[in-house]
Steps between C-alpha positions, in 0.01 A plus 500: 500500500446700181763760412389863532407669172766722346481874535370706208853561372631143536474434126488847355740417215388143437145602418573816307456505118793532261520619139715258295523621143146521363347279773408583859550222752250538788751388762859376520425128547589287198431146395816454298475254217506141621425195293300309758299325229156627602334424165318170468645476150866601548581847368145608419310788657200294609260509794746329736774746405265792559370366831850467642646831389188720522462387863814699579358811336181455706723461805665838445818429298543793265726350231404162352784340308331159462718250311776526245415471130755307295591630157607307195855431380618481140552124509614324183211361297602141563560543876237395752380716788714433807397498862710510817419534872305825532577618147478419132572602143186525288412629154130576557444690827178578683477862387462385137211264575145595394302662780804587713453879485134464590571270796773726633263794456246331724769450761599867477135605544463282809816643656404857411159445661686452828703819446834330422728502196618214276867471408594216264847354479650390166755224532745298298615237749675206340820298482490471121617836364706767677770762458778238510543125528546503877273296735238745619421326830786342689294210636423381146748418224295611198707717267301746282533601137674841462268749329609653170412850381188395306366301797558794732307725260208255496494481881502879539208515257319234704516707819357806322228298327399328824488830692260637241266202543496544878424869462204409278361317806529822698766402750648781707865397490750287310793346686797350315650214698878547514582292809493135611689353203277659234637572154563873566702409809728283286594819316541710816712243686878510454502130594250403231574754227833414336427664170761708316255679268285807568279301742777423749795660674501757778209596722350740246535258208328224691193722548457551123255212470282637781524859375394399150221285643356784709525751216318261271221440752463870571488586129221245453278584802593860583338615825215247488650313795776537754824325400749349739737215566563235763871483575722311742697725734807280477608165361602235750722311260866510405579799277142629525422868549494652847279788627752762386504368145123473502476870586729581210294289259175653624630852439555406134156341471336804659651724232243361257225685689276195469482386863199578717594246767775259604409187695815382680568188703805286575562133432453227247300178465757266653750504783542794731370765497166418344282782375212319672665521838392232748454533875875464560554846351425823686233743386602744224872442557589644156311823547814711448504405133155653464617809686803536271288484185257751645793738549647433155190509283305822473156418370425125504313368803699237691316182595693291753430128543669262741314323782278787605200334659416744781321833441710664771825409323352623170423834659855521638643441152292783360570737789876439472500573126606148402225486237176647372309174473531171690466148364293293745404205285516216751324713759209518255508128432484417871224757552349683201329739744815595695512852353146587602554342842813712553329818385206431732718422800413128510862388514430198725269362231771486232597149398873546459733336250739266682766497225475126431501555120244227441319736258791550259641155561175330403461709186852430374623176655184289517488158333130558429427562128422865419136437414438349847716739699343770717641785705555422866584676824591323823302737722214595268298205366287724281794559262434303186146426619351849482200405286424195717514710817283774352219246470536391862480837675127500575407437866376146567126431503541342843755560775678178587706390798851422375778342707859512383763288672853621433619859479759466225472668162217283367299510822534876544398567143199268521388675819564849362307448179206328670473768768526782248210343313292509820532153652553428870856370528697338783870422447704268723881514498710277723795742503539831678467697175340473161718439195608138505802431277515866396633575846783253441588655164513843665779379731749460214733791419346728240151355540366713785255665259301174506371614838301768317270225375433385855440856619252554215308185586487584869366846418247371250361226723449755775343748257251241372411364841654154486507325838868405517595249771874451542671213682192294426501153342139378507399139449249391238234471771566856625477639149173323422358624831514853352238391244696632201358508149851456358843407633834569333785280617803718434722299732806535282779248464782346701869473405579174324733245659676256267544131590877540498698319773605734780279798418305468826813558708547802727726695266253489209239778499245650264555828316165631626614453860823683423311804366257487792785497753392162637812305402853535636761497225876447524776693328537273195168437331399278207177607331361204308259620234223324309313812389559752220356828625599766750489282811847346465689828440291675766594244766866502395508880493336515844774278644787672317382834637560355850861424408449128443705305248231378260512250214201409285456151355237509226328208330549607138669751266468824698317655791224752429401372158145626564614848601430764237789655308432843650556372856761229460793743480415655835438158655830355383682823588387460860645148509829613345525776760441238771769266357243222461636199309265314263526133398266377228374158395511364857236262642529442875552130582580510873599712802722380786729684747544809286564295189272534200475230237376607158433325171572697185183569303698458179689172530411332836845572641519513881637821649576573868529834681606542861532762771145639515342584835144526367306373201208718390236338279315698235285233335181693439184415691203265509132600533347479848149359440434356848222742593341474158493122527345521849228737380413273210452212742314710759247603235228717654454774758300440823185619321556258214619740229801417284737791443668549167860392545806645325866396502698815429853614415798290610262261677385408149844509341806710597569765238616860480338792682304613193331160473401509866343846484314421178366175639390665823330789323302266275377304800395827662283571197356151460345445842175658383 
């Protein structure tokens, strides 16, 4: 059942305009800067970049921060440019390239045409040069070069020069990135700034770099654009600044009179807490830091960011004076139209972010080369494919009868897209509810937001008139009797069983059955893992939350190697809280009477563990192609027609949720 529309005053603050320096933001919803890699050519403002970010302006987001723009460092002449995960040190940045101002100007015009403003972030994010020779990020061991006075002067000039170029393009705001291990943060941080000259020392001295930077920018651009900073509300590292010290530093920075806004969040790019907070973290839990700055600073608008994905929570933050503007970046990735839907009272139609962090994880941690990498969202297959989808929106020339078998992510998305385009769609699901493996993921602690994806699909299939038949597992003959023009076999996958002696005994169960509540588990549990994503820690966490003694035995160097760096801290923190032990480099060789035989992955040494009541296997899964194979053999319908046949999602090959939704959506567009 659709939720009732909000009353007239439900979002009275969220959709009110706000004057921020010389710019007027039409509402309080902000796409804070996020380097999702929307451009087809990394870093450029091209058609793909515009399609992704302008879609959010069309969808009602008032503040478009797009992606960060890296500046140049004064590298020695003989030194090469250096690149690290998610960052780099370059000598010739994008803003100095021919045609940049013109391309950014076209982007600004497109955003302005939708009534929104453009705020561009200037960033020096590197591990090469910093305030002091202290490792900037604790998960890496790179030690930077300490900047001397002449290098600092050149960098300050660079910020002012770059700001002037962006103003030439007509942007509405300039944001200086001072959080997330950027160069300005290395000056602000007592842990990273160990200087004894004028650029280091007490809280005021450590703000000198930022104060000089802002004064230089303001002198160069005047009131042509709003000026602000992005700052971390606290440092979660030994000897880092806390919220009290941040407030002291901000009072010194505000004395310059240069700040029109302060964008505050909490966290870093590794460990816990992450500034891109995953589903394990509550909504807006650091809101009090925004409230404190709003009390302290008279003048600058306060923009709070920190897992705000629901318009109702955003309105609460504004009503309770925690901030003046709200960062809702991932909400806009999951659904670029969420703002308009909220304003119009269509809350049940919002495709909600589930906090899986696939978007940021793919952009930073992917093994795919930059030139082939695209943005991605687990729940929204249009992300990264905006131009492709734009060419597929026209209604079909002929309505076709489309049968989808399997109501998991791929099947639901295939049915949704086809029905929205105007086709007649029937979906069969053998379970009692749609969702497939997403329902299993939602059972793990901290993953309940995954159910939002299922709720969205249920609502959408009803809205678009899909004939959903639950607890139905039709045969090939029954499907062909419906005379379909196309059939999508989205029958998913099944947990993989190894050929290891003893694994078919009564005390060995599958992780899927544990999450589904189908398997009885004893007090001492061994989780044997042959996968590198979230599944292993989710199963272990689920059991530890029940008070079980849990030990993980993983096949190689570490569990969760495919988990993004913004989520891994929360994931591992859950396991530490649950006292879960982890053994690495262990290949299961046999199970018998509570005894587990392993072979070391490193030197073939045999290792035995005893005393376990239950062994839980997490070995990934294998495609279930039985129905597809039957349909290929069956061939034609009773009237002699041959339906177009698709193998979709995990039934094709088990992958992550984003792959399943993208595959399903493409099938929904390709049936005719």
